[in-house]
PAZAPA-4460 file (N, C-alpha, C; in steps of 0.05 Angstrom, whole numbers, plus 32768, in hexadecimal, padded with zeros to 4 digits):
% residues 255
    n_x    n_y    n_z   ca_x   ca_y   ca_z    c_x    c_y    c_z   seq   type   mol
   8186   81AE   7F00   8192   819A   7EED   817C   818D   7EDD     1      M     A
   817E   818D   7EC2   816A   8180   7EB1   8171   8162   7EAF     2      N     A
   815D   8152   7EB4   8161   8135   7EB3   8160   812B   7E97     3      M     A
   8174   811B   7E8F   8175   8110   7E74   8165   80F5   7E74     4      N     A
   814B   80F8   7E6F   813A   80E0   7E70   8140   80CD   7E59     5      F     A
   814A   80D7   7E43   8151   80C5   7E2C   8168   80B2   7E35     6      Y     A
   817B   80BC   7E43   8191   80AC   7E4C   8188   8097   7E61     7      A     A
   8177   80A0   7E73   816C   808E   7E88   815C   8077   7E7A     8      I     A
   814C   807F   7E67   813B   806B   7E59   814D   8057   7E49     9      R     A
   8162   8061   7E3D   8174   8050   7E2D   8181   803B   7E3F    10      A     A
   818C   8044   7E56   8199   8031   7E69   8184   801E   7E74    11      I     A
   816D   8028   7E7B   8158   8018   7E87   814E   8003   7E74    12      Y     A
   8149   800A   7E5B   813F   7FF7   7E47   8154   7FE2   7E40    13      H     A
   816E   7FEB   7E3F   8183   7FD9   7E38   8186   7FC3   7E4E    14      F     A
   8184   7FCB   7E67   8186   7FB8   7E7D   816E   7FA5   7E7E    15      E     A
   8156   7FAF   7E78   813E   7F9E   7E78   813F   7F8B   7E60    16      L     A
   814A   7F94   7E4A   814C   7F82   7E32   815E   7F6A   7E39    17      A     A
   8172   7F6E   7E49   8184   7F58   7E51   8174   7F43   7E60    18      R     A
   8161   7F4C   7E70   8150   7F39   7E7F   8140   7F27   7E6C    19      T     A
   8134   7F33   7E57   8124   7F23   7E45   8135   7F10   7E34    20      W     A
   814F   7F17   7E30   8161   7F05   7E21   8169   7EEE   7E32    21      R     A
   8169   7EF1   7E4C   8171   7EDC   7E5F   815A   7ED5   7E71    22      T     A
   8143   7ED0   7E66   812A   7ECC   7E75   812C   7EB4   7E88    23      L     A
   8138   7E9E   7E7F   813A   7E87   7E91   814B   7E8D   7EA9    24      M     A
   8161   7E9B   7EA6   8173   7EA0   7EBC   8168   7EB7   7ECE    25      Q     A
   815C   7ECB   7EC1   8154   7EE3   7ED1   8139   7EDF   7EDF    26      S     A
   8127   7ED1   7ED3   810C   7ECF   7EDE   8104   7EB2   7EE6    27      I     A
   8107   7EA0   7ED2   80FE   7E85   7ED7   810D   7E76   7EED    28      A     A
   8127   7E79   7EEE   8137   7E6A   7F02   8130   7E73   7F1E    29      A     A
   812F   7E8D   7F25   8127   7E95   7F40   810B   7E8C   7F48    30      P     A
   80F8   7E8D   7F35   80DD   7E84   7F3B   80DC   7E66   7F41    31      V     A
   80EA   7E57   7F31   80EB   7E3A   7F35   80F8   7E32   7F4F    32      I     A
   810F   7E3F   7F55   811D   7E39   7F6E   810C   7E41   7F86    33      S     A
   80FE   7E57   7F85   80EC   7E5F   7F9B   80D5   7E4C   7F9E    34      T     A
   80CB   7E42   7F87   80B5   7E2E   7F88   80BE   7E15   7F96    35      S     A
   80D7   7E0E   7F93   80E2   7DF6   7FA1   80E2   7DFB   7FC0    36      L     A
   80E7   7E13   7FC8   80E5   7E1A   7FE4   80C9   7E15   7FEF    37      Y     A
   80B5   7E1D   7FDF   8099   7E19   7FE7   8093   7DFC   7FE9    38      F     A
   809D   7DEC   7FD7   8098   7DCF   7FD7   80A5   7DC2   7FF0    39      V     A
   80BE   7DC9   7FF5   80CD   7DBC   800B   80C3   7DC7   8026    40      V     A
   80C4   7DE1   8029   80BE   7DED   8043   80A0   7DF0   8047    41      F     A
   8091   7DF9   8033   8075   7DFD   8036   8064   7DE4   8037    42      G     A
   8069   7DD1   8025   8059   7DB9   8024   8065   7DA3   8036    43      A     A
   807E   7D9C   8032   808A   7D85   8041   808D   7D8B   805E    44      A     A
   809A   7DA1   8065   80A0   7DA8   8081   8088   7DB6   808D    45      I     A
   807B   7DC8   807E   8065   7DD8   8089   804D   7DC7   8092    46      G     A
   804A   7DB0   8085   8033   7D9F   808D   8037   7D93   80A8    47      A     A
   8050   7D93   80B2   8056   7D88   80CD   805B   7D9D   80E2    48      R     A
   8056   7DB6   80DB   805B   7DCC   80ED   8040   7DDA   80F5    49      M     A
   8040   7DE5   810D   8028   7DF4   8115   802A   7E10   8109    50      V     A
   8015   7E1F   810D   8014   7E3A   8103   8029   7E4C   8110    51      E     A
   8033   7E60   8102   8046   7E73   810D   8038   7E8E   810F    52      V     A
   8035   7E98   8127   8027   7EB1   812C   800B   7EB2   811F    53      N     A
   7FFE   7E9B   8121   7FE3   7E99   8116   7FE1   7E96   80F8    54      G     A
   7FF7   7E91   80EB   7FF8   7E8E   80CE   8003   7E73   80C7    55      V     A
   7FF7   7E65   80B4   8001   7E4B   80AC   801E   7E4D   80A2    56      S     A
   802E   7E39   80A7   804A   7E3B   80A1   804F   7E40   8083    57      Y     A
   8040   7E33   8072   8043   7E37   8055   803F   7E54   804D    58      G     A
   802A   7E61   8059   8025   7E7D   8053   8039   7E8F   8061    59      A     A
   8043   7E86   8078   8055   7E97   8088   806F   7E9C   8079    60      F     A
   8079   7E88   806A   8093   7E8B   805D   8091   7E9A   8042    61      I     A
   8079   7EA0   8039   8076   7EAE   801F   8085   7EC9   801F    62      V     A
   8080   7EDB   8032   808E   7EF5   8031   80AC   7EF2   8033    63      P     A
   80B5   7EDF   8044   80D2   7EDB   8046   80DF   7ED1   802D    64      G     A
   80D2   7EBF   801E   80DD   7EB5   8005   80DD   7ECB   7FF0    65      L     A
   80C8   7EDB   7FEF   80C7   7EF1   7FDC   80DD   7F05   7FE1    66      I     A
   80E0   7F0C   7FFB   80F5   7F1F   8002   8111   7F15   7FFD    67      M     A
   8115   7EFB   8002   812F   7EEF   7FFD   8136   7EF0   7FE0    68      M     A
   8123   7EE9   7FCF   8128   7EE9   7FB2   812B   7F06   7FA8    69      A     A
   811C   7F18   7FB4   811E   7F34   7FAC   8139   7F40   7FB2    70      L     A
   8144   7F3A   7FC9   815E   7F44   7FD1   8174   7F39   7FBF    71      M     A
   8174   7F1F   7FBC   818A   7F12   7FAD   8189   7F1A   7F90    72      T     A
   8171   7F1C   7F84   816F   7F22   7F67   8174   7F40   7F63    73      E     A
   816D   7F51   7F75   8172   7F6E   7F72   8190   7F73   7F72    74      S     A
   819E   7F66   7F84   81BC   7F68   7F86   81C8   7F5D   7F6C    75      I     A
   81BF   7F46   7F64   81CB   7F39   7F4C   81C6   7F49   7F33    76      S     A
   81AE   7F53   7F2F   81A7   7F62   7F17   81B8   7F7C   7F15    77      N     A
   81B8   7F8B   7F2B   81C6   7FA5   7F2B   81E4   7FA2   7F2A    78      A     A
   81EF   7F8F   7F39   820C   7F8C   7F39   8216   7F83   7F1D    79      S     A
   8209   7F70   7F11   8211   7F66   7EF7   820D   7F7B   7EE2    80      F     A
   81F7   7F8B   7EE5   81F1   7FA0   7ED1   8207   7FB5   7ECF    81      G     A
   8213   7FBD   7EE5   8227   7FD2   7EE4   8243   7FC6   7EE1    82      I     A
   8247   7FAC   7EEA   8261   7FA0   7EE7   8268   7F99   7ECB    83      F     A
   8255   7F90   7EBB   825B   7F88   7EA0   8265   7F9F   7E8E    84      M     A
   825A   7FB7   7E90   8266   7FCD   7E81   8283   7FD3   7E8A    85      P     A
   8289   7FD0   7EA3   82A5   7FD3   7EAD   82B6   7FBD   7EA1    86      K     A
   82AD   7FA5   7EA2   82BC   7F8E   7E98   82C1   7F8F   7E7A    87      Y     A
   82AD   7F97   7E6B   82AF   7F98   7E4E   82BB   7FB2   7E44    88      A     A
   82BE   7FC6   7E55   82C9   7FE0   7E4D   82B5   7FF4   7E42    89      G     A
   829C   7FEC   7E41   8288   7FFE   7E36   827F   8014   7E4B    90      T     A
   8289   8012   7E63   8283   8026   7E77   828E   8041   7E6F    91      I     A
   82A3   8041   7E5E   82AE   805B   7E55   829A   806A   7E43    92      Y     A
   828A   805B   7E34   8276   8068   7E23   8261   8075   7E35    93      E     A
   825A   8068   7E4B   8246   8074   7E5D   8251   808C   7E6B    94      V     A
   826A   808A   7E75   8276   80A0   7E84   827C   80B8   7E72    95      L     A
   8282   80B4   7E58   8288   80CA   7E46   826F   80D6   7E3A    96      S     A
   8258   80C9   7E3D   823F   80D4   7E32   8235   80EA   7E43    97      A     A
   8224   80FB   7E38   8218   8111   7E48   8202   8106   7E5B    98      P     A
   820B   80F5   7E6D   81F9   80E9   7E80   8204   80ED   7E9C    99      V     A
   81F4   80F8   7EAE   81FD   80FD   7EC9   81FE   80E2   7ED9   100      S     A
   820C   80E3   7EF0   820D   80CC   7F01   81F2   80C4   7F0C   101      Y     A
   81E1   80D8   7F11   81C6   80D2   7F1B   81B6   80C2   7F07   102      V     A
   81B9   80CA   7EED   81AA   80BD   7ED8   81B4   80A0   7ED3   103      E     A
   81CE   809C   7ED6   81DA   8081   7ED4   81CE   806F   7EEA   104      I     A
   81CE   8079   7F03   81C3   806A   7F19   81A6   8064   7F15   105      V     A
   8196   8077   7F0D   8179   8073   7F09   8175   805E   7EF4   106      I     A
   8184   805F   7EDE   8181   804C   7EC8   8187   802F   7ED1   107      G     A
   819F   802B   7EDC   81A7   8010   7EE4   8197   8005   7EFC   108      Y     A
   8195   8016   7F11   8186   800D   7F29   8169   800A   7F23   109      V     A
   815D   801C   7F13   8141   801A   7F0C   813B   8001   7EFE   110      G     A
   814C   7FF9   7EEB   8148   7FE0   7EDC   814A   7FC8   7EEE   111      A     A
   815E   7FC8   7EFF   8162   7FB1   7F11   814B   7FAE   7F24   112      A     A
   8142   7FC5   7F2F   812B   7FC4   7F42   8111   7FBB   7F33   113      A     A
   810E   7FC4   7F1B   80F6   7FBB   7F0B   80F6   7F9D   7F07   114      T     A
   810D   7F92   7F00   810F   7F75   7EFB   8109   7F66   7F15   115      K     A
   8113   7F70   7F2C   810E   7F63   7F45   80F1   7F64   7F4E   116      S     A
   80E4   7F7B   7F49   80C8   7F7E   7F50   80B7   7F6B   7F3F   117      I     A
   80BD   7F69   7F25   80AF   7F56   7F14   80B2   7F39   7F1E   118      I     A
   80CB   7F33   7F26   80D0   7F18   7F31   80C1   7F14   7F4B   119      L     A
   80C0   7F28   7F5D   80B1   7F26   7F76   8094   7F21   7F71   120      G     A
   8088   7F2F   7F5D   806C   7F2B   7F57   8067   7F0F   7F4C   121      V     A
   8079   7F05   7F3B   8076   7EEA   7F31   8078   7ED5   7F47   122      L     A
   808A   7ED9   7F5A   808C   7EC6   7F70   8073   7EC7   7F82   123      I     A
   8069   7EDF   7F85   8050   7EE2   7F95   8039   7ED3   7F87   124      L     A
   8037   7ED5   7F6D   8022   7EC7   7F5E   8027   7EA9   7F5F   125      A     A
   8040   7EA0   7F5E   8047   7E84   7F5F   8040   7E78   7F7B   126      T     A
   8044   7E88   7F90   803E   7E7F   7FAB   8021   7E78   7FAE   127      A     A
   800F   7E85   7F9F   7FF3   7E7F   7FA0   7FED   7E62   7F97   128      R     A
   7FFE   7E57   7F87   7FFA   7E3C   7F7E   7FFF   7E27   7F94   129      L     A
   800E   7E30   7FA8   8016   7E1D   7FBE   8007   7E22   7FD8   130      F     A
   8002   7E3B   7FDE   7FF5   7E41   7FF8   7FE0   7E57   7FF4   131      V     A
   7FCE   7E58   8007   7FB9   7E6E   8006   7FC1   7E83   801B   132      S     A
   7FC0   7E9C   8013   7FC7   7EB1   8026   7FB9   7ECB   801D   133      F     A
   7FB7   7EDD   8030   7FAC   7EF8   802A   7FC1   7F0D   8030   134      D     A
   7FBD   7F24   8023   7FCF   7F3B   8027   7FBF   7F50   8036   135      I     A
   7FC6   7F54   8050   7FB6   7F66   8061   7FBA   7F83   8059   136      A     A
   7FD3   7F8A   8051   7FD9   7FA6   804B   7FE7   7FA7   802F   137      H     A
   7FD8   7FA5   8019   7FE4   7FA3   7FFF   7FF4   7FBC   7FF7   138      P     A
   7FEC   7FD4   7FFF   7FFB   7FEC   7FF8   8017   7FEC   8006   139      V     A
   8017   7FE4   801F   8031   7FE2   802D   8042   7FCC   8022   140      L     A
   8035   7FB6   801A   8044   7FA0   800E   8052   7FA9   7FF5   141      M     A
   8044   7FB8   7FE3   8050   7FC3   7FCB   8067   7FD6   7FD2   142      V     A
   8062   7FE7   7FE6   8076   7FFB   7FEE   8090   7FED   7FF8   143      A     A
   808D   7FD8   8009   80A4   7FC9   8012   80B2   7FBB   7FFB   144      F     A
   80A3   7FB1   7FE8   80AE   7FA3   7FD1   80BF   7FB6   7FC0   145      L     A
   80B5   7FCD   7FBA   80C3   7FE1   7FAA   80DB   7FEC   7FB9   146      I     A
   80D7   7FF2   7FD3   80ED   7FFD   7FE3   8104   7FEA   7FE5   147      L     A
   80FE   7FD1   7FEA   8113   7FBC   7FED   8122   7FB8   7FD2   148      T     A
   8112   7FB7   7FBC   811F   7FB3   7FA2   8132   7FCA   7F9B   149      A     A
   8129   7FE3   7FA0   813A   7FFA   7F9A   8153   7FFA   7FAC   150      V     A
   814F   7FF4   7FC6   8165   7FF5   7FD9   817B   7FE0   7FD2   151      T     A
   8173   7FC7   7FCD   8186   7FB2   7FC7   8191   7FB4   7FAB   152      F     A
   8183   7FC1   7F99   818E   7FC7   7F7E   81A4   7FDB   7F81   153      S     A
   81A1   7FEF   7F92   81B6   8002   7F97   81CE   7FF4   7FA4   154      L     A
   81C8   7FE2   7FB6   81DE   7FD3   7FC3   81ED   7FC2   7FAE   155      F     A
   81DE   7FB5   7F9C   81EA   7FA6   7F87   81FA   7FB7   7F74   156      G     A
   81F1   7FCF   7F6F   8200   7FE2   7F5E   821B   7FE8   7F6A   157      F     A
   821B   7FEC   7F85   8234   7FF1   7F93   8247   7FD9   7F91   158      I     A
   823C   7FC1   7F94   824C   7FA8   7F92   8258   7FA6   7F76   159      I     A
   8248   7FAC   7F61   8251   7FAB   7F46   8268   7FBE   7F40   160      G     A
   8268   7FD5   7F4D   827E   7FE8   7F49   8296   7FDF   7F59   161      I     A
   8291   7FD4   7F71   82A8   7FCB   7F82   82B6   7FB3   7F76   162      W     A
   82A7   7FA1   7F69   82B3   7F88   7F60   82C7   7F8D   7F49   163      A     A
   82DC   7F7D   7F4A   82F1   7F7E   7F35   82F2   7F64   7F25   164      T     A
   82E0   7F51   7F2C   82DF   7F38   7F1E   82C4   7F2A   7F24   165      G     A
   82BD   7F16   7F14   82A3   7F09   7F17   82A1   7EFC   7F33   166      F     A
   82B7   7EF2   7F3E   82B6   7EE5   7F58   82AD   7EF8   7F6E   167      E     A
   82B5   7F11   7F6B   82AE   7F25   7F7F   8291   7F2D   7F7E   168      K     A
   8284   7F29   7F67   8267   7F2E   7F65   8257   7F1B   7F77   169      L     A
   8263   7F04   7F7D   8254   7EEF   7F8C   825B   7EEF   7FAA   170      Q     A
   8271   7EFC   7FB1   827B   7EFA   7FCD   8266   7F04   7FE1   171      I     A
   825D   7F1D   7FDE   824B   7F29   7FF1   822F   7F1C   7FF0   172      I     A
   8223   7F17   7FD8   8209   7F09   7FD7   820A   7EEE   7FE3   173      P     A
   821F   7EDE   7FDD   8220   7EC2   7FE7   8228   7EC0   8004   174      M     A
   823B   7ED0   800C   8246   7ECC   8027   8239   7EDE   803C   175      L     A
   822B   7EF3   8034   821F   7F05   8047   8201   7F07   8044   176      I     A
   81F7   7F0F   802C   81DB   7F14   8029   81CA   7EFB   802C   177      V     A
   81D2   7EE5   801E   81C2   7ECC   8020   81C1   7EC1   803D   178      T     A
   81D7   7EBF   804B   81D5   7EB6   8067   81C4   7EC8   8078   179      P     A
   81C6   7EE2   8075   81B6   7EF5   8084   8198   7EF1   807E   180      L     A
   8192   7EEB   8064   8176   7EE6   805D   816B   7ECD   806A   181      A     A
   817B   7EB7   806B   8172   7E9E   8077   816F   7EA2   8096   182      F     A
   8181   7EB2   80A1   8180   7EB7   80BE   816E   7ECE   80C6   183      L     A
   8162   7EDA   80B2   8152   7EF2   80B8   8134   7EED   80BB   184      G     A
   812D   7ED4   80BF   8110   7ECD   80C3   8101   7EC7   80AA   185      G     A
   810F   7EBE   8095   8101   7EB7   807C   80EF   7E9E   8081   186      S     A
   80F9   7E8B   8091   80EA   7E72   8095   80E0   7E6F   80B1   187      F     A
   80E4   7E82   80C2   80DB   7E80   80DE   80D8   7E9C   80EA   188      Y     A
   80CA   7E9C   8101   80C7   7EB5   8110   80DD   7EB6   8125   189      S     A
   80EA   7ECD   8128   8100   7ECE   813C   80F5   7ECB   8158   190      I     A
   80DB   7ECE   815B   80CF   7EC9   8176   80D1   7EAC   817E   191      S     A
   80D7   7E9A   816B   80DA   7E7E   8171   80F6   7E78   817C   192      M     A
   8108   7E8C   817A   8123   7E88   8184   8125   7E8D   81A2   193      L     A
   813A   7E82   81AF   813F   7E89   81CB   8143   7EA7   81CE   194      P     A
   813D   7EB2   81E6   813F   7ECF   81EA   815A   7EDB   81E2   195      P     A
   8170   7ECE   81E8   818A   7ED9   81E1   818D   7EDB   81C3   196      V     A
   8185   7EC6   81B4   8187   7EC6   8197   8174   7EDA   818A   197      W     A
   815D   7EDF   8197   814B   7EF4   818D   8159   7F0F   818C   198      Q     A
   8167   7F15   81A1   8176   7F2F   81A2   818C   7F30   818D   199      K     A
   819A   7F19   818A   81AF   7F18   8176   81A4   7F1B   815A   200      I     A
   818D   7F0E   8155   8180   7F0F   813B   8179   7F2C   8132   201      A     A
   8174   7F3D   8146   816C   7F59   8140   8184   7F69   8134   202      L     A
   819C   7F5E   8136   81B3   7F6B   812A   81B2   7F68   810C   203      I     A
   81A5   7F52   8103   81A2   7F4C   80E6   818F   7F60   80D9   204      N     A
   8199   7F71   80C6   8187   7F84   80B9   8171   7F78   80A9   205      P     A
   8175   7F5F   809F   8161   7F52   808E   8148   7F4B   809E   206      V     A
   814B   7F48   80B8   8134   7F42   80CA   811F   7F58   80C7   207      V     A
   8128   7F71   80C6   8115   7F87   80C4   8107   7F88   80A9   208      Y     A
   8115   7F81   8094   8109   7F81   8079   80F3   7F6C   8077   209      L     A
   80FA   7F53   807F   80E7   7F3D   807E   80D0   7F41   8091   210      I     A
   80D6   7F4A   80A9   80C1   7F4E   80BC   80AC   7F63   80B3   211      S     A
   80B6   7F79   80A8   80A3   7F8E   809E   8093   7F84   8087   212      G     A
   80A0   7F75   8075   8092   7F6A   805D   807D   7F56   8066   213      F     A
   8084   7F45   807A   8070   7F31   8083   8059   7F3F   8091   214      R     A
   805E   7F55   809F   8048   7F64   80AC   8034   7F6E   8097   215      W     A
   803D   7F76   807F   802B   7F80   806B   8019   7F69   8061   216      S     A
   8021   7F50   8064   8010   7F39   805C   7FFC   7F32   8072   217      F     A
   8006   7F2F   808A   7FF6   7F22   809F   7FF0   7F34   80B7   218      Y     A
   7FFC   7F4B   80B8   7FF9   7F5D   80CF   8007   7F54   80E8   219      G     A
   801A   7F41   80E4   802A   7F37   80FB   8047   7F38   80F3   220      T     A
   8059   7F3F   8106   8075   7F40   8100   8085   7F3E   8119   221      S     A
   809F   7F39   8116   80B2   7F37   812C   80BB   7F52   8136   222      D     A
   80BA   7F66   8124   80C4   7F81   812A   80AE   7F95   8123   223      V     A
   80AB   7FAA   8131   8098   7FBF   812B   809B   7FC8   810E   224      N     A
   8085   7FCA   80FF   8086   7FD0   80E3   8093   7FEC   80DE   225      V     A
   8090   7FFF   80F0   809C   8019   80ED   80BA   8017   80EE   226      A     A
   80C4   8006   8100   80E1   8002   8103   80EB   7FF4   80EA   227      I     A
   80DC   7FE1   80DF   80E4   7FD3   80C7   80E7   7FE6   80B0   228      S     A
   80D3   7FF7   80AC   80D4   800B   8096   80EB   801F   809A   229      A     A
   80EF   8027   80B4   8105   8039   80BA   8120   802E   80B3   230      G     A
   8124   8014   80BB   813E   8007   80B5   8143   8004   8097   231      M     A
   812D   7FFE   8088   8130   7FFC   806B   8138   8017   805F   232      T     A
   812B   802D   8069   8132   8047   805F   814E   804F   8066   233      L     A
   8158   8047   807E   8173   804D   8086   8187   803F   8073   234      V     A
   8181   8025   806D   8193   8017   805B   8193   8023   803F   235      F     A
   817B   802C   8036   8179   803A   801C   818A   8054   801C   236      L     A
   8188   8063   8032   8198   807C   8034   81B6   8076   8034   237      A     A
   81BE   8061   8041   81DB   8059   8042   81E4   8051   8026   238      L     A
   81D4   8042   8017   81DB   803B   7FFC   81DD   8053   7FE9   239      C     A
   81CA   8066   7FEC   81CA   807E   7FDC   81E3   808E   7FE2   240      M     A
   81EA   8090   7FFB   8203   809F   8003   821B   8092   7FF7   241      T     A
   821D   8077   7FF8   8234   8069   7FED   8236   806D   7FCF   242      A     A
   821F   806C   7FC1   8220   8071   7FA4   8229   808D   7F9D   243      V     A
   821F   80A1   7FAD   8228   80BC   7FA9   8246   80BF   7FAD   244      W     A
   8251   80B2   7FC1   826E   80B3   7FC6   827E   80A6   7FB0   245      W     A
   8273   8090   7FA5   8281   8081   7F8F   8284   8093   7F77   246      I     A
   826E   80A1   7F6F   8270   80B2   7F57   8280   80CC   7F5D   247      F     A
   827F   80D5   7F75   828E   80ED   7F7C   82AC   80E8   7F7B   248      K     A
   82B4   80D0   7F83   82D1   80CA   7F84   82DA   80BA   7F6C   249      T     A
   82C7   80B0   7F5C   82CF   80A0   7F45   82D9   8084   7F4C   250      G     A
   82D1   807B   7F63   82DC   8061   7F6E   82D4   804A   7F5C   251      Y     A
   82E8   803D   7F50   82E6   8025   7F40   82D0   8026   7F2B   252      R     A
   82CC   803D   7F1F   82B9   803F   7F09   82C4   8032   7EF0   253      L     A
   82DF   802E   7EF0   82EC   8021   7ED9   82FC   8009   7EE3   254      K     A
   82FF   7FF5   7ED2   830E   7FDD   7ED9   832C   7FE4   7EDB   255      M     A
***
């Protein structure tokens, strides 16, 4: 199969252009809100806390905050990107064009992941203004950043296809993803929990994402880094399978 790179580029550039038109909402707002977390948790609360696993509390929460913003923004970007053509009726133009389903997914998901990665890098740079930290394994950090962005952009793409209204776009991110992110060790190590709750916390898939990403910074984590990477790849495979099924069956591709 010959890949239609012109179609991929058109979808990709169109979605990125939407980001620059809504710069305050797409980039500035998440960076500012994350900065507030650094002020409240890093400076105000962190000054009264001891080190966590040998890392100052302000530096400890950096990977968790980046990962939390990355997950929520990846889902938001991808879900809104595919939902709006359905809502406006322009999805028919995409479906009737000589563009394969693979090319559609690459265009929309690639753009959403790119925006999330840019946001993650900006938050990483902003964190330097508040705390001092080192990145022990920069290559693995970039790998986790890209892998998570692509995985949750695929997940957001699925939500955008599933949703039949704007309220449904927010149900899963607000009621499932955000609570899991807060309970997944963004602001604490699960080793600080009682033994029973440590075992319960391991049911949360976000624990593996944050733990692996934190290991790339400081070489310390709650879960073995190989298990973290494996769980992320499993989630990616599940999302890819779900997207394949959606296009194979035509599930809710039209309003």
